[in-house]
C-alpha positions in Angstrom: -6.4 -1.1 -0.5 -9.0 0.1 1.9 -9.0 3.9 2.2 -10.5 5.7 5.2 -12.1 9.1 5.0 -10.8 11.7 7.5 -12.9 11.9 10.7 -15.3 14.8 11.1 -13.4 16.1 14.1 -10.2 16.0 12.1 -11.7 18.0 9.3 -13.2 20.5 11.7 -9.8 21.1 13.3 -8.1 21.3 9.8 -10.5 24.0 8.6 -10.4 25.9 11.9 -6.6 26.4 11.5 -6.6 27.1 7.8 -7.9 30.7 7.8 -10.1 29.4 4.9 -7.1 29.9 2.7 -4.8 27.7 0.6 -1.7 26.7 2.6 0.6 27.3 -0.3 2.9 30.3 0.5 1.5 33.6 -0.9 -1.7 32.0 -2.2 -4.9 33.8 -1.3 -7.3 31.3 -2.8 -10.2 30.3 -0.6 -11.1 26.8 0.4 -14.8 27.5 1.1 -16.5 30.1 -1.1 -19.2 32.6 -0.1 -21.9 30.1 -0.9 -20.4 27.6 1.5 -19.2 25.4 -1.3 -15.9 23.5 -1.1 -13.7 24.9 -3.9 -10.3 23.9 -2.4 -9.1 20.3 -1.8 -8.3 18.2 1.3 -4.9 16.8 0.4 -2.7 14.1 1.8 0.9 14.9 2.5 1.8 11.2 2.3 -0.6 9.6 -0.2 -3.7 7.8 1.0 -3.0 5.0 -1.5 -0.1 3.1 -3.1 0.9 4.9 -6.3 0.1 8.3 -5.0 2.6 11.1 -4.3 4.9 10.5 -1.3 3.2 7.2 -0.4 4.6 5.8 2.7 4.0 2.0 3.0 4.9 2.0 6.7 1.9 4.3 7.5 -1.3 2.8 8.8 -4.6 4.0 7.3 -5.3 5.8 10.6 -2.0 7.7 10.2 -2.9 8.5 6.6 -6.1 10.2 7.5 -4.7 11.8 10.7 -4.7 15.6 11.1 -0.9 15.8 10.7 -1.0 14.2 7.3 -3.7 16.5 5.8 -3.3 19.9 4.3 -5.8 22.3 2.6 -4.8 23.5 -0.9 -6.4 25.1 -3.9 -6.6 22.9 -7.0 -3.7 24.8 -8.7 -1.3 24.2 -5.8 -2.5 20.7 -5.2 -1.4 19.9 -8.7 1.9 21.8 -8.3 2.8 20.0 -5.1 2.5 16.6 -6.9 6.1 17.3 -7.9 7.6 15.1 -5.2 11.2 16.0 -5.9 10.5 19.7 -5.1 7.7 19.2 -2.6 9.0 16.6 -0.2 7.1 15.4 3.0 9.2 17.7 5.2 8.6 20.7 2.9 4.8 20.2 2.9 4.7 19.6 6.7 6.6 22.8 7.2 4.3 24.6 4.8 1.3 23.4 6.8 3.0 24.4 10.1 3.9 27.9 9.0 0.4 28.5 7.5 -1.5 27.3 10.5 0.6 29.4 12.9 -0.9 32.5 11.2 -4.4 31.5 12.4 -3.7 30.0 15.8 -5.7 32.7 17.5 -8.2 33.3 14.7 -10.0 30.0 14.0 -12.1 29.7 10.9 -15.6 28.3 11.6 -16.8 26.1 8.8 -20.4 25.1 8.5 -21.0 21.6 9.8 -22.9 20.7 6.7 -19.9 21.5 4.6 -17.8 19.1 6.6 -20.4 16.4 6.2 -20.5 17.1 2.4 -16.7 16.6 2.2 -17.1 13.2 3.9 -19.9 12.4 1.5 -17.7 13.2 -1.5 -15.0 10.8 -0.2 -17.5 8.1 0.3 -19.0 8.7 -3.1 -15.6 8.2 -4.6 -15.4 4.6 -3.2 -19.0 3.9 -4.1 -18.1 4.9 -7.7 -15.0 2.6 -7.6 -17.3 -0.3 -6.6 -19.7 0.6 -9.4 -17.0 0.8 -12.0 -15.4 -2.4 -10.9 -18.7 -4.3 -10.8 -20.5 -3.0 -13.9 -18.0 -1.1 -16.2 -15.0 -3.4 -16.1 -13.6 -4.1 -19.6 -12.8 -7.7 -19.0 -15.2 -10.7 -18.6 -16.1 -11.4 -15.0 -13.9 -14.5 -14.9 -10.8 -12.4 -15.6 -11.4 -9.1 -13.8 -9.6 -8.4 -10.4 -12.4 -7.6 -8.0 -12.1 -4.7 -5.6 -14.0 -4.9 -2.4 -14.3 -1.5 -0.7 -15.8 -3.2 2.4 -12.7 -5.2 3.4 -11.1 -4.0 6.6 -7.4 -3.8 7.1 -7.1 -7.1 8.9 -8.8 -8.9 6.1 -6.6 -7.2 3.5 -3.5 -8.2 5.5 -4.7 -11.8 5.7 -5.2 -11.9 1.9 -1.8 -10.5 1.3 -0.3 -13.2 3.5 -2.1 -15.8 1.5 -1.0 -14.4 -1.8 2.6 -14.3 -0.8 2.4 -17.9 0.4 0.9 -18.9 -2.9 3.5 -17.0 -4.9 6.3 -18.7 -2.9 4.8 -22.1 -3.6 4.5 -21.3 -7.3 8.1 -20.2 -7.4 9.2 -23.4 -5.6 7.4 -25.5 -8.3 9.1 -23.6 -11.1 12.4 -23.9 -9.3 12.0 -27.7 -9.0 11.1 -28.0 -12.7 14.2 -25.8 -13.6 16.5 -27.9 -11.5 15.3 -31.1 -13.2 15.2 -29.7 -16.7 18.5 -31.2 -18.0 17.8 -34.6 -16.6 14.3 -34.6 -18.1 15.7 -33.7 -21.5 18.2 -36.5 -21.3 15.5 -39.0 -20.3 13.2 -37.8 -23.1 15.9 -38.2 -25.8 17.0 -41.5 -24.5 13.5 -42.8 -24.7 13.8 -42.3 -28.5 17.2 -44.0 -28.6 19.2 -40.9 -29.3 22.9 -41.3 -28.8 23.9 -38.9 -26.1 27.5 -40.0 -25.4 29.1 -36.7 -26.3 26.3 -34.6 -24.9 26.6 -36.2 -21.4 30.2 -35.2 -21.3 29.5 -31.5 -21.6 30.5 -29.7 -18.4 27.4 -28.3 -16.6 28.8 -24.8 -16.7 28.9 -24.9 -20.5 25.5 -26.4 -20.8 22.7 -23.8 -21.4 20.0 -26.3 -20.3 21.5 -27.3 -17.0 19.3 -25.4 -14.6 19.4 -22.2 -16.6 17.5 -20.0 -14.1 19.0 -21.5 -11.0 20.3 -18.2 -9.5 17.0 -16.4 -10.2 14.8 -19.1 -8.8 16.9 -20.6 -6.1 18.4 -17.3 -4.7 16.6 -14.2 -6.0 13.0 -15.3 -5.7 13.2 -17.0 -2.2 15.1 -14.0 -0.8 12.5 -11.5 -2.2 9.5 -13.5 -0.9 11.1 -14.2 2.5 11.9 -10.5 3.0 8.4 -9.6 1.9 6.9 -12.0 4.4 9.0 -10.4 7.2 7.9 -6.9 6.2 4.3 -7.8 5.9 4.1 -9.5 9.3 6.0 -6.5 10.8 3.5 -3.9 9.4 0.6 -6.2 10.4 1.8 -6.1 14.0 2.4 -2.4 14.0 -1.1 -1.8 12.6 -2.8 -4.0 15.1 -0.9 -2.4 18.0 -2.4 1.0 16.9 -5.8 -0.6 16.3 -5.9 -2.1 19.8 -5.0 1.2 21.4 -8.2 2.6 19.9 -10.3 -0.6 20.2 -9.1 -2.2 23.5 -12.1 -4.5 23.7 -11.8 -6.1 20.3 -11.0 -9.7 21.3 -10.4 -11.0 17.7 -7.9 -8.2 16.9 -6.1 -8.9 20.2 -6.0 -12.6 19.5 -4.6 -12.0 16.0 -2.0 -9.6 17.4 -0.7 -12.2 20.0 -0.5 -14.9 17.2 1.5 -12.6 15.0 3.8 -11.6 17.8 4.6 -15.2 18.6 5.3 -15.9 14.9 7.5 -12.8 14.7 9.6 -13.9 17.7 10.5 -17.0 15.7 11.1 -15.0 12.6 13.5 -12.7 14.5 15.9 -15.6 15.2 15.4 -17.7 12.1 14.8 -15.5 9.1 17.8 -15.3 6.8 18.9 -15.0 3.1 19.9 -18.0 1.0 23.0 -18.0 -1.0 
């Protein structure tokens, strides 16, 4: 997943309204020390990446790095707020709101070089990810999952579409094999002149080899993949709509948005569960 660093203007506004103090109630720990060093942490209320605390799959990367989704905390309280049951999205947003209200008329001016240093730290993280994946991976090159930090969101969405399609095709192949399993067993045994008179009279519902995974492969898997395709196309459209608002001259993005919208119109009237 591509992760975007907060914009410089966003960080400037975030620090301005922080009072240079951790937003956790009652905490007096500084975010920038007297040597202009960052000792606090820029934290996401809803995680920047899947697997993180309070991750919201319906957010775009722009929303994840937006001012409203960022809060400044000291390291101690960053760790404490990882308890997602106690520190919900609403609780952290309220914490941010209450804290910033104290400094609405007393903005903290942070050195521009400090802000650039924060962005550099974020970029360094992703460069390190690329290095670890390229040179420190524990598996041979033929087996490792490559991570490209340069893929944009549209490219990632396209790859996800392709992967779900491939998964659906794979499940269809397995389903076909499963549905023909008993017939193939019969044909195999008959080719060796095995007497199957009694076996053929066994009712299918008592036969453990008569399409044993039918429900899983013919109902469960198609419904899961079809629903995933709907959700992926929906989030693709929502992301591109936000992207076009900020990049109205991007012809390729607009073309892709129109294609997905036409596809989604058909999905809206045809997509259904199998049973």
